[in-house]
C-alpha positions in Angstrom: -3.3 -38.7 -3.7 -4.9 -37.5 -0.4 -7.5 -34.7 -0.4 -6.3 -31.7 1.6 -9.5 -31.9 3.5 -8.5 -35.3 4.9 -5.0 -34.3 6.0 -5.9 -33.4 9.6 -7.9 -36.6 10.1 -5.1 -38.7 8.5 -2.6 -37.5 11.1 -5.1 -37.4 13.9 -5.8 -41.1 13.5 -2.3 -42.0 14.7 -1.2 -38.9 16.7 -4.3 -36.8 17.7 -2.4 -34.9 20.4 0.7 -34.2 18.3 1.1 -30.5 17.6 0.7 -29.4 14.0 0.9 -25.6 14.5 2.4 -23.3 17.1 2.4 -19.5 17.3 2.8 -17.0 20.1 2.2 -19.5 22.8 -0.9 -21.1 21.1 -0.7 -24.7 20.1 -3.0 -26.6 17.8 -3.0 -30.4 17.6 -4.2 -32.6 14.7 -7.4 -33.6 16.5 -8.2 -30.0 17.3 -7.5 -28.9 13.7 -9.9 -31.7 12.4 -12.7 -30.7 14.8 -12.4 -27.0 14.1 -12.1 -27.5 10.3 -15.3 -29.6 10.4 -17.2 -26.8 12.2 -16.0 -24.3 9.6 -17.1 -26.6 6.8 -20.6 -27.0 8.2 -20.9 -23.3 8.7 -19.9 -22.7 5.1 -22.2 -25.2 3.7 -25.1 -23.8 5.8 -24.4 -20.4 4.2 -24.6 -21.8 0.7 -21.0 -22.7 -0.2 -20.9 -25.4 -2.8 -18.3 -27.4 -4.8 -15.6 -25.3 -6.5 -16.9 -22.1 -5.0 -14.4 -19.4 -4.0 -14.3 -18.4 -0.4 -12.5 -15.2 0.4 -10.7 -15.1 3.8 -9.3 -12.1 5.6 -7.6 -13.4 8.7 -4.4 -12.8 10.7 -1.8 -15.5 10.9 -2.8 -18.0 13.5 -4.6 -21.3 14.2 -7.9 -20.0 13.0 -6.4 -19.3 9.6 -5.5 -23.0 9.4 -8.9 -24.2 10.6 -10.8 -22.0 8.2 -8.6 -23.1 5.2 -9.2 -26.8 5.9 -12.8 -26.1 6.5 -13.1 -24.5 3.1 -11.4 -27.6 1.5 -13.8 -29.8 3.5 -16.7 -27.9 2.0 -15.3 -28.7 -1.5 -14.4 -25.1 -2.1 -11.3 -23.1 -2.8 -9.7 -20.7 -0.3 -8.9 -17.2 -1.6 -6.8 -15.5 1.1 -6.7 -11.7 1.3 -4.5 -9.3 3.2 -6.1 -8.1 6.4 -4.3 -4.8 5.8 -6.3 -3.9 2.8 -8.3 -0.7 2.9 -12.0 -1.0 2.6 -11.8 0.3 -1.0 -9.1 -2.2 -1.9 -11.0 -5.1 -0.3 -14.3 -4.0 -2.0 -12.5 -3.9 -5.4 -11.1 -7.4 -5.0 -14.4 -8.9 -3.8 -16.2 -7.3 -6.7 -13.8 -9.0 -9.1 -13.8 -12.3 -7.3 -17.5 -12.6 -6.4 -16.9 -15.3 -3.7 -19.6 -17.5 -2.3 -18.7 -16.5 1.2 -16.3 -14.2 3.1 -14.5 -15.5 6.2 -12.8 -13.1 8.6 -11.7 -12.7 12.2 -12.8 -9.1 12.2 -16.5 -8.9 13.0 -16.6 -5.3 11.7 -16.1 -6.5 8.1 -19.5 -8.4 8.1 -18.4 -11.9 7.1 -18.5 -15.3 8.7 -16.5 -15.1 11.9 -15.1 -17.6 14.4 -17.8 -16.8 17.0 -20.4 -18.4 14.7 -18.7 -21.8 15.3 -19.8 -21.9 18.9 -23.4 -23.0 18.3 -22.7 -26.7 17.7 -26.5 -27.5 17.9 -27.1 -25.7 14.6 -24.0 -26.6 12.6 -23.3 -30.1 14.0 -20.4 -31.7 15.8 -17.8 -34.3 15.1 -15.6 -35.0 12.1 -17.0 -34.1 8.7 -15.8 -35.9 5.6 -14.8 -33.9 2.5 -17.8 -33.2 0.3 -15.8 -32.7 -2.9 -12.2 -32.2 -4.0 -12.0 -28.7 -5.3 -10.7 -28.5 -8.9 -8.5 -25.5 -7.8 -6.7 -25.8 -4.4 -6.1 -22.0 -3.9 -6.9 -18.7 -5.5 -4.4 -16.0 -4.5 -4.7 -12.3 -5.4 -2.2 -10.1 -7.0 -2.0 -6.7 -8.6 1.7 -6.9 -9.5 3.5 -3.7 -8.6 1.1 -1.2 -10.1 -1.9 -3.0 -11.8 -5.5 -3.6 -10.8 -6.0 -6.6 -8.6 -6.6 -10.0 -10.1 -7.4 -13.4 -8.8 -5.1 -16.3 -9.8 -7.0 -19.6 -9.6 -4.6 -22.6 -9.3 -5.6 -25.5 -11.6 -4.2 -28.2 -9.3 -6.9 -30.0 -7.5 -7.1 -29.9 -3.7 -5.4 -33.3 -3.3 -1.7 -34.2 -3.1 0.7 -37.1 -2.6 1.9 -37.1 1.0 5.5 -37.3 -0.3 5.2 -34.7 -3.1 8.4 -32.7 -3.5 8.4 -29.1 -2.2 11.7 -27.3 -2.2 13.6 -30.0 -0.2 11.1 -29.7 2.7 11.4 -32.6 5.2 8.7 -34.9 6.7 7.7 -35.1 10.4 10.0 -32.3 11.4 9.6 -28.7 12.5 9.2 -25.9 9.9 9.4 -22.2 10.5 7.0 -20.2 8.3 6.8 -16.7 9.7 5.5 -14.9 6.6 2.0 -13.5 6.1 -0.3 -16.5 5.2 -2.4 -14.5 2.8 0.7 -14.4 0.5 1.2 -17.3 -2.0 4.6 -18.4 -0.8 3.8 -18.8 2.9 0.4 -20.2 2.1 1.9 -22.8 -0.1 4.6 -23.6 2.4 2.0 -24.0 5.2 0.0 -26.5 3.1 3.0 -28.4 2.0 4.4 -28.6 5.6 1.1 -30.0 6.9 0.7 -32.5 4.0 4.1 -33.8 5.0 3.2 -34.2 8.7 5.4 -31.4 10.0 4.8 -29.0 12.9 4.6 -25.5 11.6 5.9 -22.6 13.7 4.5 -19.2 12.8 4.6 -15.6 13.9 1.6 -13.2 13.8 4.0 -10.5 12.7 7.6 -11.2 11.7 10.2 -10.4 14.4 13.8 -11.0 13.5 15.2 -11.9 16.9 12.1 -13.9 17.7 12.6 -15.9 14.5 16.1 -16.9 15.5 14.9 -17.9 19.0 12.2 -20.1 17.5 14.6 -21.9 15.2 16.8 -22.7 18.2 14.0 -23.5 20.8 11.7 -25.4 18.5 14.6 -27.1 16.6 13.3 -26.0 13.2 15.1 -27.7 10.4 13.5 -25.8 7.4 12.5 -22.2 7.1 10.9 -20.0 4.4 11.9 -16.3 4.5 11.9 -13.4 2.2 14.8 -11.0 1.6 13.3 -8.3 3.8 13.3 -10.8 6.7 16.8 -11.9 5.9 17.9 -8.3 5.9 16.3 -7.6 9.3 18.0 -10.7 10.8 21.3 -9.8 9.4 21.1 -6.4 11.0 20.8 -7.9 14.4 23.7 -7.7 16.8 26.3 -10.4 16.2 25.8 -11.9 19.7 22.3 -12.9 18.6 23.5 -14.7 15.4 25.7 -17.4 16.9 25.7 -20.1 14.2 25.8 -22.8 17.0 22.2 -21.9 17.9 21.2 -22.7 14.3 23.1 -26.0 14.0 19.9 -28.0 13.4 18.6 -25.7 10.6 19.2 -27.7 7.4 17.8 -25.2 4.8 16.6 -21.6 4.5 14.5 -21.1 1.4 14.0 -17.5 0.3 11.6 -16.2 -2.3 9.1 -13.5 -3.3 11.5 -10.7 -4.2 15.0 -10.1 -5.5 17.8 -10.4 -2.9 20.8 -8.1 -2.8 23.9 -10.1 -3.8 25.8 -8.8 -0.8 23.1 -10.1 1.5 22.9 -13.5 -0.2 26.7 -13.8 0.1 26.5 -12.9 3.8 24.0 -15.7 4.5 26.0 -18.2 2.5 29.1 -17.2 4.5 27.1 -17.5 7.7 25.3 -20.8 7.2 27.0 -22.4 4.2 25.9 -22.6 0.6 24.2 -25.9 0.9 21.8 -24.4 3.6 20.6 -21.5 1.6 18.2 -22.1 -1.3 16.3 -19.7 -3.5 13.1 -20.3 -5.5 11.9 -18.0 -8.2 8.4 -18.5 -9.4 5.1 -17.0 -10.2 1.8 -17.5 -8.4 0.5 -18.5 -11.9 2.6 -21.6 -11.7 4.0 -21.2 -15.2 7.6 -20.9 -14.0 9.8 -22.1 -11.1 13.5 -22.1 -10.8 15.7 -23.3 -7.9 19.3 -22.8 -6.8 21.4 -23.6 -3.8 24.0 -21.3 -2.5 26.7 -23.7 -3.6 25.8 -23.1 -7.3 24.9 -19.5 -6.7 28.5 -18.8 -5.5 29.9 -19.7 -9.0 27.1 -17.6 -10.7 26.4 -14.7 -8.4 23.0 -13.3 -9.0 21.3 -16.3 -10.6 17.9 -17.5 -9.4 18.7 -21.0 -10.8 17.6 -23.4 -13.4 14.0 -24.3 -14.3 12.5 -27.2 -12.4 9.3 -29.3 -12.7 9.5 -29.5 -16.5 9.2 -25.8 -17.1 11.0 -24.4 -20.1 12.3 -20.8 -20.3 12.8 -18.4 -23.2 14.1 -14.8 -23.0 12.7 -12.6 -25.8 13.1 -9.2 -27.3 10.2 -6.7 -27.8 9.4 -8.3 -31.2 9.0 -11.7 -29.6 12.3 -13.2 -30.9 14.5 -15.3 -28.6 17.7 -13.5 -27.6 21.2 -14.9 -27.2 22.5 -16.0 -23.8 23.6 -13.0 -21.7 21.2 -10.6 -23.5 18.5 -9.0 -21.3 14.9 -9.5 -22.5 11.5 -10.4 -21.2 11.3 -13.8 -19.5 8.7 -16.2 -21.0 7.9 -19.7 -19.8 6.1 -22.8 -20.9 4.7 -25.2 -18.3 5.1 -28.9 -18.9 1.4 -29.4 -19.8 1.2 -26.5 -22.2 -0.4 -23.0 -22.3 -3.2 -22.3 -19.7 -2.6 -25.6 -17.9 -1.6 -24.2 -14.5 -4.1 -21.4 -13.7 -6.6 -18.9 -14.9 -7.2 -15.3 -14.1 -10.3 -13.6 -12.8 -10.1 -9.9 -13.7 -7.2 -10.0 -16.1 -5.9 -11.5 -19.3 -2.6 -13.5 -19.5 0.3 -12.1 -21.4 0.9 -14.8 -24.0 2.9 -14.8 -27.2 1.5 -16.1 -30.5 3.0 -19.5 -29.8 1.6 -19.8 -26.3 4.6 -18.9 -24.2 3.7 -16.7 -21.3 5.3 -13.9 -19.2 4.5 -12.3 -15.9 6.5 -9.3 -16.8 10.0 -10.0 -15.5 13.2 -9.0 -17.4 16.3 -11.1 -17.3 18.8 -13.2 -19.2 19.9 -16.9 -19.4 23.5 -18.0 -19.4 24.9 -20.8 -21.6 23.9 -23.4 -19.1 20.3 -22.3 -18.7 20.7 -20.4 -15.4 18.3 -17.5 -15.1 19.3 -14.1 -14.0 16.7 -11.4 -13.3 17.1 -7.7 -13.9 13.7 -6.4 -12.7 10.0 -6.3 -13.6 9.1 -4.8 -17.0 6.6 -2.4 -15.5 9.2 -1.2 -12.9 11.9 -0.4 -15.3 13.0 3.3 -15.1 14.1 5.0 -18.3 16.0 8.1 -17.4 17.6 10.2 -20.0 17.5 7.2 -22.4 19.3 4.9 -19.9 17.6 1.8 -18.5 17.8 1.7 -14.7 16.6 -1.4 -12.8 15.2 -0.5 -9.3 16.3 -3.8 -7.8 19.9 -2.9 -8.5 19.6 0.5 -6.9 17.7 -1.0 -3.9 20.5 -3.6 -3.4 23.1 -0.8 -3.2 21.2 1.4 -0.8 20.2 -1.5 1.5 23.9 -2.3 2.0 24.2 0.8 4.2 24.2 -0.3 7.8 21.5 2.3 8.7 19.0 1.4 6.0 16.3 -1.0 7.2 14.2 -1.0 4.0 14.0 0.9 0.8 12.3 1.1 -2.6 13.1 2.9 -5.8 10.6 4.3 -8.3 10.7 6.4 -11.4 8.9 9.8 -11.2 8.1 12.1 -14.1 10.8 14.5 -15.0 10.5 17.2 -17.7 14.2 16.9 -18.7 14.9 13.2 -18.2 11.5 11.7 -18.8 11.8 9.9 -15.5 14.2 10.4 -12.6 15.3 7.8 -10.0 13.6 8.4 -6.7 14.3 6.4 -3.5 12.1 6.0 -0.4 14.1 4.8 2.6 13.4 3.7 6.2 16.4 4.4 8.3 17.3 2.6 11.6 15.7 4.2 14.7 18.0 6.8 16.2 20.1 7.0 13.1 21.4 10.4 11.9 21.5 9.2 8.3 20.8 12.0 5.9 20.2 12.2 2.2 23.7 13.6 1.4 25.4 10.8 3.2 23.3 8.0 1.7 23.7 9.4 -1.8 27.4 9.6 -1.3 27.4 6.0 -0.2 25.3 5.1 -3.3 27.9 6.8 -5.6 30.5 4.3 -4.4 28.4 1.4 -5.7 26.4 2.8 -8.7 27.2 4.7 -11.9 25.9 8.2 -12.1 22.7 7.5 -14.0 21.6 5.0 -11.4 22.1 7.2 -8.3 18.8 8.5 -7.1 18.1 12.2 -8.0 15.7 12.5 -5.2 15.2 10.8 -1.9 12.8 10.8 1.1 12.8 9.1 4.5 9.8 7.4 6.1 9.4 6.3 9.6 7.8 2.9 8.9 8.7 -0.1 6.7 8.7 0.5 3.0 8.1 -3.1 2.3 5.6 -5.5 3.9 6.4 -8.7 5.7 6.1 -10.6 2.4 9.0 -8.5 1.0 6.7 -6.7 -1.5 6.5 -3.1 -2.3 3.5 -1.3 -3.9 5.2 1.2 -6.1 2.0 2.9 -7.1 1.3 3.7 -3.4 4.8 5.2 -3.1 4.2 7.4 -6.1 1.0 8.7 -4.6 3.1 10.6 -2.2 5.0 13.6 -3.7 8.7 13.1 -3.5 10.8 15.6 -1.5 13.3 17.6 -3.6 
């Protein structure tokens, strides 16, 4: 096991000038990462950060994000990345729950520790700094689910890993494209795994579909992590930009973070081949992880795969009893080392059954061979006129329209139906797509109860670059009739 704090020094010892990160024309080599991380560590220690402390960080994608993260690990602490897009009230609420020992940011107006403070080497010291302690939790990501209050999820794995630890078929000493927001668990984990394995990581400050394809070709990336929103934006590019020959060196695209529309998944399989499209379903809590390649998905369309890493799955009814294969229920999981072994919450309580199995609120079913299929999140389920409607299914149908860039479906209160299905849609620029045309399109793919009863268009993206949608925020705006 090698401490995360020692990774830059490990690779700098043999290839100090080798690039470990590149984004928007900026390149960081291993020696530079080691030097900058050491400065961050000294700055943090000087401000009272001690072993196993949480350090909140609000920073844009970039080399400074990497340096600060490794500096936190060098200080023996745990990084807790936050979205830079949070409002002041949202950030304040999370920090009140987290109570970090320090707050690192690249925005001086937020009042935390900023990169400019690293310049006074006379006060904080120079040269490589050894790790002071291996933090007992290597990361602490935040989540509020779709609608709930924010919570902090502290990972119980220590900040030390085997250099060859398996991570979703990621290679060693190659080039990895990781364009997602680094404050999000998936891209943050992929970033760390890629560097542990000695790869060069290619990032984007903000995801750009055409730019991502250019980077895969120009940087000869062999592995990429995307979310369905990114895949949708890439697929909507003109055909001349999607020449498969330009992606010949790309061995695997891994997608995660949100459900993918079956038509979009099939399109990518047809484009790249099933063996080059992988899907991981998991929870930041680490209680469950499933994996499936497109070759297996093709024979079981819609599956998110079988459990990996020793996790066991159980689908249960509202009374807590296991249901038969093919029956929808709430998905519960048991990690290999038992209840509570993978994480703990700050600001929330786990949803555990009497026998220790745990759920993060997803609904789905298992087939006879243990392949998991997801329906939606329990809290997102819409019950309209007594009929269960899963937003993910409606979103998949709407997103198939060529003029829909992003969409989300929510349930809004209705005196007659209890709830009615409401869609929020971002149409392509210059499109003349109207509500009537889109609803007529939906009726060709959905039964009557699932077709939205109301619909509104918005100018900007409905989902963020991590593929997430905050349904509570959508409901804060009154729907159009």
